[in-house]
N, C-alpha and C positions, 0 to 999 in steps of 0.2 A: 602575477598576476595583482593589479590593482587592487588597494586596500578594500576601496569601497566594493568593488567585485568581488571579493573574498566576504565582505559581510553578507551582502546580497546572496550570495553561493549557499552560505551558512542558512539562509533563511528561507531560501528554496527547498534546500534539503531539509531543514525543520518541517516545512508543510506538506512536505510530500510524506514523511516519515508520519506524520500525525494523520495525514489522509489513508495511507495504507494500514494504520493500526484501526482508526475509527471506522470506515468507509468498509475495510477488510471485515471485522467482525459483522458487518450487515450483511453483506455478501456472503459471508460464512454461514450464515442462518438460514439464507436461501439455498446454499449446496447441502446442508444439513436437513432441507424439509424431508426428501424419499425416505431418511432413514429415522425420522419421528413418528413413529408408526401409529399413536393414539392422537386422535383428531383433536382432543382439547390441546394438547402439547403442542401440535401445529398452530392452532390457533393461538396460545399463548406466545410462542415465539414471534410471530407476527407482529402481535400487537408489543412485544418488548420493543423492539426496533424501530414502530411507524415514529414516535416521537423525535427520533434523533436521525433518521437518514440524510435530511436536506441540511442539516447543521455540520454533518460529518462531509458531505461533499464541497462543502464552502472551502476547506483548506485545498480542494484540487483547483479552485478557479483563483485561488491566491498565488499558488505556485504557479500556474500556466502564465499569468499575469505578468508576475516577477521574473521569468524566463522569457518573456518576450521582451521586458523592458532593460534587462539586464545583458541577454545575450540575444541580442536578435540575428544574427547569422549562424547561430545553433538553431534557433526558434525555425528559422527560414528552411533549414536543411531538413530536419527533422521532419517536419508537416508535410511536404511532398512525397518523402518516402514512406509516409506512412498514412496518406490522406484517408485513405477509403477504409482502414484500420480504425482511424483514430473517430471517423464519423460513425462507422458501427456502434462502436463502444459507445460514444456519447448517446447515442438512440436508444441504446440498451439500458443504460443508465436513466434516460428520461422515462422508457416504458417501465421500468421497476417502480419509479416513482408514482406512476399511474396506479400500478398494482398497491400500493399501499393507501393512497389516498382514498381510492373508490373500493377497498377491499369489502368493506362493509356493506355497501350498496349493490351487491350482486347476491344472485341466488345459487352459485355453483363456485364454491371457494376451490373447489379441488383443483379446477382450470387454474384458479389465478395462484393456487400454490405451484402448481407444474409450470407455469410461465415462469414465477418468482425463480425457481430453480433453475431453468433454462438462461435465463437473462443473467443470472449470479455465473452461471458455469463458463458461459461464452464471454462473458466480461472480463473474468479473472483469466481466463486463458490469453485474451488478447492483451491485458496488462502484462502478462509476465511475458510473452512473446515478443511484445515491443520494447520492455526492459532489456531483455536479454540482446536484441539484435543492437538497442544503441551502447549496450556494454562490448559486444564485439566492435563496436566501430561504424555501424550501418549509420547513416545520416550524418557524421561527424567527418565528413570530407568533402571536397569539393568536385568529385568525380559525381557524375550520375548515377542514379541507380534507385532500386527501389526496395525497401524492406522483405524479405521473404518471412514470413510466420510460419512456415511451415517445415523449415530445416529442422534439424532433429536437434539441437542446441536450443532453437526457439519453443519446439515443441518442449523439450524438458523445461524451460523456464516458464512455461504458462501451467504445467504440471505443478511445479514448486509453488505458484500462486494461488493455484484452486485449492490443493492440500492445504497450504498455509492459511488461506483465508478459511477455509473448513473447519481449521484446528481453531482458529480463532472465535468463530461462531460456535463451536461446540462449547469452548470455557466460557462464552458469554451466555450461552443457555445454561450451563451448567450452574452459573452465579445468579440467574434469574427466576428459574423453574423451580419446584418444589423439590424438595431431597427425594422423596418416592420416584418420581419421574427422571431424576438425575442419577439417582441409585442404578436405574433399568441400561444407563448408557453407558457404563462405566468401560466392558469391553470394548466396544465401538471406540468409545475416545483412545485408549490405550493401542488399538490397532492403529487407528489413525493419525497418532502421533508418532507412532514408530515409523511407518511407511511415510509421511511427511518428512522425518528426519534422514531417512535413506535416499528419498530422493532429491532434497536439499544438498546433500554432501556431495552425491553425483553430480548435480549441476554446477558446484562450484568446483569441483576437480573439471569439468569439462569446461566451463568459462576458463581457467585459468591455463588450461593447454591450447586454448583456441585464441585467446589474447595474451602473448608474449608480455606487452610492456604491462597489463592488469597483474600479472605473476610478478612482475619484478617489483611492482609498487608494495606488492603484500610483503616482500621478502625486505624492501627497504623501511617499511612503516610498521614494521613487525612492534617494536616499543608501543606504540599506539593503537594498534589493534588488542596488544596484551592490555592495556590499560583500558580500554574500553570494556573488553571482555570482564575486566575485576570490576567494574562498576556495574554491570550487568549482573554480574553472580550475586554481589551485595544488595543489589535492588532485590534480586529474586529472595535472599533470604532475609530481608527485611519485609518483603510482602508476606512470608511466609509466617513469621513472627508477630506481625502485627495484627493480621487480618484472619477469618477462618478459612478453611482448605476450600471451600468452594470459590470465596474472592479470590484468594492465593492464585487458583489456577487461572484466571483471568489475568491477572498481573503477571506470573511468569510467562504466560504469550506475549504481553506486551511488551515486558522487556526483551523477549527474543527478537520481535519485529524491530523495536528501537536500536536494539544493538546491531542487528544483521544490516539495517540500511545504513546506519551510521557508519559501519565498517566498510561498505561499499563507498559511500560517499568520500571517504578517505583516502580510498585506493585510487579512484579515479580524477583525484583532484590534483592539478588542473588538467592535465596532459589530454585525458580523454574529451575535456571540454573545448581546448581549443586546438586539437588533432590536426585540423585543415592547415592547408599551406597558407592560409590568411594569420593563423597566429594570434597573435592579442590584438589584431583589429576585429576578432569575431565578437570584442566584447564593446558594448555601446559607451560614449565618451564620459567623460569626467563629470560634466555637467549634468548629463541626462542619468548619470547614476546616482547622481546627487539629489536630485529630483526627484528620482524613483524612490529614493531611500526614504525619502520626507514622507511622502505618500504612503509608504508602507507603516511607516512609524507610527502612521494615524490609524491605517487599515486593520492592521495586525492586535492591537487592542480590543478594538471593535469586534472583530471576529472571534477572538479567546472571550470576550463578553457574553458574545451570542451563543457560541459552545458550550459555556457552563452555564448559561441560563438554560438552553435545551435540556440540560441534565441535572438540572436543579432537586427533580424529585428524587431521583436517583443517588444523588449525594447527599441527602438529608438520611435517606434510609440507612 
């Protein structure tokens, strides 16, 4: 793969990982809503993410824009395969934004809390199902087809995203709500974490069985995967030593997300990106890649600054 394409691939992968992490906990707060029994806790949960949700979604826009510019053939094959699902997903994220912005202006908070849970549930499922279908090779060939998000492996991927986001949201709430309220959720968080881990392991096994190319890349790049795992483990240890237990829980979940997504990106590079008969022609021209890279080099610091600005109050505390 062209060096510029590799750099852009890394930027896209990084942006997607940051999106899964940041918007993941936002969706996770919505997924935890039915299990936050006390009214004040639910109110605080919504207020804890309201200042951040729009900055979190900026990373998805960055990743999709870069994908369109760097890998147009890949983009143009994935979009038709999942057109309906992607439109529904975007509409759900749009509705969720309305809930956050207008929550204080309506007298029926329970209805909006239920809507927040429902949009998060469906959005998380769609993201997991689409990601699984792409891992399986759907949308990455020249054969006309359509994504099937109801196949068992896709449903399993949807469950992984739902449970993973729920874990992130639970860790975020533990970090931001009072110690008394957090203590009452300890049994729930433990059960949620165990179930999420079991479903994740099952999903990984199914993906490796169903996608031989992915399985072979895991074997070939075992050293890189081991190195990433070591970095993730060290990050988790440092998080525990340098922060309090409640903050460390969220940082552990964050390290897990970044580790898992990094391993996936390493394993699919570059075969599953250019698996179509078109091969390297699926990548934009060198001149287009250079033009895009210059634009992203300007946009990335701005997006990063906007994200840090949105989190300024949290960073000061």
